[in-house]
C-alpha positions as CSV (number, residue, x, y, z in Angstrom):
1,X,14.7,-10.3,-20.0
2,X,12.7,-13.5,-19.2
3,X,13.4,-15.4,-16.1
4,X,15.3,-18.6,-16.7
5,X,13.6,-21.6,-15.1
6,X,15.5,-24.8,-14.2
7,X,14.2,-28.0,-12.8
8,X,16.9,-28.3,-10.2
9,X,17.5,-25.2,-7.9
10,X,21.1,-26.3,-7.5
11,X,21.7,-25.8,-11.3
12,X,20.5,-22.2,-11.2
13,X,23.1,-19.6,-12.3
14,X,24.2,-16.7,-10.1
15,X,21.9,-14.3,-12.0
16,X,19.0,-16.7,-11.5
17,X,19.6,-16.7,-7.8
18,X,19.7,-12.9,-7.8
19,X,16.4,-12.8,-9.7
20,X,14.8,-15.3,-7.3
21,X,16.0,-13.3,-4.3
22,X,14.7,-10.1,-5.9
23,X,11.2,-11.5,-6.1
24,X,11.3,-12.8,-2.6
25,X,12.3,-9.3,-1.4
26,X,9.6,-7.6,-3.6
27,X,6.9,-9.8,-2.0
28,X,8.3,-9.2,1.5
29,X,8.3,-5.4,0.9
30,X,4.8,-5.6,-0.6
31,X,3.5,-7.4,2.5
32,X,5.1,-4.8,4.8
33,X,3.6,-1.9,2.7
34,X,0.1,-3.5,2.7
35,X,0.1,-4.1,6.5
36,X,1.7,-0.7,7.0
37,X,-1.1,0.9,5.0
38,X,-3.7,-0.7,7.3
39,X,-1.7,0.6,10.3
40,X,-1.7,4.0,8.7
41,X,-5.5,4.0,8.6
42,X,-5.5,2.9,12.3
43,X,-3.7,6.1,13.5
44,X,-5.7,6.6,16.7
45,X,-5.2,3.0,17.9
46,X,-1.5,2.9,16.9
47,X,-0.6,6.2,18.6
48,X,-3.1,6.7,21.4
49,X,-3.4,3.1,22.6
50,X,-0.1,1.4,21.5
51,X,2.6,4.0,21.3
52,X,1.4,6.3,24.1
53,X,0.2,3.5,26.3
54,X,3.6,3.3,28.2
55,X,3.2,7.1,28.9
56,X,0.1,6.6,30.9
57,X,0.2,5.5,34.6
58,X,-2.6,3.0,34.1
59,X,-0.4,0.9,31.8
60,X,-0.4,-2.7,33.0
61,X,3.4,-2.7,33.8
62,X,3.1,0.3,36.1
63,X,0.0,-1.1,37.8
64,X,2.0,-4.3,38.5
65,X,5.0,-2.5,40.0
66,X,2.7,-0.3,42.0
67,X,0.8,-3.3,43.4
68,X,4.1,-5.0,44.3
69,X,5.4,-1.8,46.0
70,X,2.2,-1.4,48.0
71,X,2.3,-5.1,49.0
72,X,5.8,-4.7,50.5
73,X,5.1,-1.2,51.9
74,X,7.5,0.6,49.6
75,X,6.9,4.1,48.1
76,X,7.0,4.0,44.4
77,X,6.9,6.5,41.5
78,X,4.8,3.9,39.6
79,X,1.8,4.8,41.8
80,X,1.7,8.4,40.7
81,X,-0.9,10.2,38.6
82,X,1.1,11.0,35.5
83,X,4.7,11.4,34.3
84,X,6.3,14.8,34.5
85,X,7.0,15.2,30.8
86,X,5.1,16.2,27.6
87,X,5.6,15.2,24.0
88,X,5.8,17.8,21.3
89,X,6.5,18.0,17.6
90,X,8.8,20.9,16.6
91,X,9.0,20.2,12.9
92,X,6.4,21.1,10.2
93,X,6.5,17.6,8.9
94,X,7.2,16.0,12.3
95,X,3.8,14.4,13.0
96,X,3.3,13.2,9.4
97,X,6.8,11.8,9.2
98,X,6.2,9.9,12.5
99,X,2.9,8.6,11.2
100,X,4.5,7.3,8.0
101,X,7.5,5.6,9.6
102,X,5.5,4.2,12.5
103,X,3.2,2.6,10.0
104,X,6.1,1.0,8.1
105,X,7.6,-0.4,11.3
106,X,4.2,-1.7,12.4
107,X,4.0,-3.4,9.0
108,X,7.4,-5.0,9.5
109,X,6.6,-6.2,13.1
110,X,3.2,-7.7,12.2
111,X,4.4,-9.0,8.9
112,X,7.6,-10.6,10.3
113,X,6.4,-14.2,9.9
114,X,5.7,-13.6,6.2
115,X,9.0,-11.9,5.7
116,X,10.6,-14.9,7.4
117,X,8.6,-17.2,5.2
118,X,9.9,-15.5,2.0
119,X,13.5,-15.7,3.2
120,X,13.0,-19.4,4.1
121,X,11.6,-20.1,0.6
122,X,14.8,-18.7,-0.9
123,X,17.1,-20.6,1.4
124,X,15.3,-24.0,1.7
125,X,15.9,-25.2,-1.9
126,X,19.6,-25.5,-1.0
127,X,18.9,-27.9,1.8
128,X,18.5,-31.7,1.7
129,X,14.9,-33.0,1.8
130,X,15.4,-34.4,5.3
131,X,16.8,-31.1,6.5
132,X,13.7,-29.3,5.1
133,X,11.4,-31.7,6.9
134,X,13.3,-31.3,10.2
135,X,13.0,-27.5,9.8
136,X,9.3,-27.3,9.2
137,X,8.7,-25.6,12.5
138,X,11.4,-23.0,11.9
139,X,9.0,-20.2,10.8
140,X,6.6,-20.8,13.7
141,X,9.3,-21.0,16.3
142,X,11.3,-18.0,15.0
143,X,8.0,-16.0,14.8
144,X,7.0,-16.9,18.4
145,X,10.5,-16.0,19.7
146,X,10.3,-12.6,17.8
147,X,6.8,-11.8,19.2
148,X,7.8,-12.9,22.7
149,X,10.8,-10.5,22.5
150,X,8.6,-7.7,21.0
151,X,6.1,-8.1,23.9
152,X,8.9,-8.1,26.4
153,X,10.3,-5.0,24.9
154,X,6.9,-3.3,24.9
155,X,5.7,-4.3,28.4
156,X,9.1,-4.3,30.2
157,X,11.9,-2.5,28.5
158,X,9.9,0.5,27.1
159,X,8.0,1.3,30.3
160,X,11.2,1.1,32.4
161,X,13.0,3.4,30.0
162,X,10.1,5.9,29.8
163,X,9.6,5.9,33.5
164,X,13.3,6.5,34.3
165,X,14.1,9.0,31.5
166,X,10.8,10.7,31.6
167,X,11.1,11.4,35.4
168,X,14.9,12.2,35.4
169,X,15.8,15.8,36.0
170,X,19.2,17.5,36.6
171,X,17.4,20.5,38.0
172,X,13.9,21.7,38.8
173,X,14.7,24.5,36.4
174,X,14.6,22.1,33.5
175,X,11.4,20.6,32.2
176,X,11.2,17.5,30.1
177,X,9.5,18.2,26.8
178,X,10.4,15.3,24.5
179,X,10.2,15.5,20.7
180,X,7.7,13.1,19.1
181,X,10.4,11.4,17.0
182,X,12.6,10.8,20.1
183,X,9.7,9.2,22.0
184,X,8.6,7.0,19.1
185,X,12.3,5.9,18.6
186,X,12.6,4.8,22.2
187,X,9.5,2.6,22.1
188,X,10.4,1.2,18.6
189,X,14.0,0.4,19.5
190,X,12.9,-1.4,22.7
191,X,10.4,-3.5,20.8
192,X,12.4,-4.4,17.7
193,X,15.8,-4.9,19.6
194,X,14.2,-7.3,22.0
195,X,12.4,-9.1,19.2
196,X,15.7,-9.7,17.4
197,X,17.6,-10.6,20.6
198,X,15.1,-13.3,21.3
199,X,16.1,-14.9,18.0
200,X,19.4,-16.0,19.6
201,X,18.5,-19.7,19.8
202,X,17.7,-19.7,16.1
203,X,20.9,-18.0,15.2
204,X,22.9,-20.4,17.3
205,X,21.1,-23.3,15.6
206,X,22.3,-22.3,12.1
207,X,25.8,-21.4,13.3
208,X,26.1,-24.8,14.8
209,X,24.8,-26.4,11.6
210,X,27.6,-24.8,9.6
211,X,30.2,-25.6,12.2
212,X,31.0,-22.1,13.5
213,X,29.6,-22.7,17.0
214,X,29.7,-25.6,19.5
215,X,28.4,-26.1,23.0
216,X,32.0,-26.1,24.2
217,X,32.6,-22.7,22.7
218,X,29.4,-21.3,24.2
219,X,30.4,-22.6,27.6
220,X,34.0,-21.4,27.3
221,X,33.0,-17.8,26.6
222,X,30.0,-17.8,29.0
223,X,31.7,-15.2,31.3
224,X,32.5,-13.0,28.3
225,X,29.0,-13.4,27.1
226,X,27.7,-12.3,30.5
227,X,29.7,-9.0,30.2
228,X,28.3,-8.6,26.6
229,X,24.8,-9.2,27.8
230,X,25.2,-6.6,30.6
231,X,26.5,-4.1,28.1
232,X,23.7,-4.8,25.7
233,X,21.2,-4.5,28.6
234,X,22.7,-1.1,29.5
235,X,22.4,0.1,25.9
236,X,18.6,-0.7,25.5
237,X,17.6,0.2,29.0
238,X,18.0,3.2,31.3
239,X,21.2,3.3,33.3
240,X,19.8,1.9,36.5
241,X,20.7,-1.5,37.9
242,X,17.2,-2.8,38.4
243,X,16.2,-2.3,34.7
244,X,19.5,-3.8,33.5
245,X,19.0,-6.9,35.6
246,X,15.3,-7.3,34.4
247,X,16.5,-7.3,30.8
248,X,19.7,-9.3,31.4
249,X,17.9,-12.3,33.0
250,X,15.8,-13.4,30.0
251,X,18.9,-12.9,27.7
252,X,21.0,-15.2,29.9
253,X,18.1,-17.7,29.9
254,X,18.1,-17.6,26.1
255,X,21.9,-18.1,26.1
256,X,21.5,-21.3,28.2
257,X,18.7,-22.4,25.8
258,X,21.1,-21.8,22.9
259,X,23.7,-24.1,24.5
260,X,21.0,-26.8,24.7
261,X,20.1,-26.2,21.1
262,X,23.7,-26.4,19.9
263,X,24.2,-29.6,21.9
264,X,21.0,-31.1,20.3
265,X,22.1,-30.2,16.8
266,X,25.5,-31.8,17.2
267,X,23.9,-34.9,18.8
268,X,21.6,-35.3,15.8
269,X,24.5,-34.7,13.4
270,X,26.5,-37.4,15.2
271,X,23.6,-39.9,14.9
272,X,23.2,-39.1,11.2
273,X,27.0,-39.6,10.6
274,X,26.9,-42.9,12.5
275,X,23.9,-44.1,10.4
276,X,25.6,-43.0,7.2
277,X,28.7,-44.9,8.1
278,X,26.7,-48.0,9.0
279,X,24.5,-48.1,5.9
280,X,27.0,-46.5,3.5
281,X,24.4,-44.1,2.2
282,X,23.8,-40.4,2.8
283,X,20.7,-40.3,5.1
284,X,20.5,-36.5,4.9
285,X,19.1,-36.6,1.4
């Protein structure tokens, strides 16, 4: 069935919108698959350098904590030679499966800006011209926030988790021999979860635009949000206080930034409403 084209996106039928969404999703998936295929061919770099990087004691994060501990005269496990655990694959298809899924997730992470671009192309026709102009930096800002969060997850959350859980023992009789899928999942979750969490200001921006969130609401529930942040930090980090604080601090900063963003959005909306009332025309168009 041929695709129905209309001059005005607002006049598209429900099926036309579904067809349009389908093509945006197809292009997004195609981009992820293409980038993932490249990552599949770069197996040694993806696994030995990137994924198994936080397993090695010469990882930048461990060197930093070791230097700080030495500076203050504190004994630290970060100054050791290696972690007391090994990684193994206990399934026939374990390594191949990990290779496939890791490549796909690598394609999603690297291709995130393009996926965001395709989603934006689907949403933007429903906005006024002025709103589209004011949101030109959306993809750049959202992508930067995502990559900042991904780097935070990779260089902070993942090493802290691996260091704590890899060294933790209930008894000297038990050795840590982690399954490959478990290790990869720990690193992947840290990276993607932090990447998405860092999108908080963007989410608040749109929620404020549709009237679901205001600065007053964010301030009113700040204490509750603090508890939620601490719970979230406990979920994505090992159960030690230091790691949870390290993760909670940037999230709280993002929450404060979100309050500023929400206030800015309402201020702009108020100016727009005042101008509309004064001129008698809709300045948002």
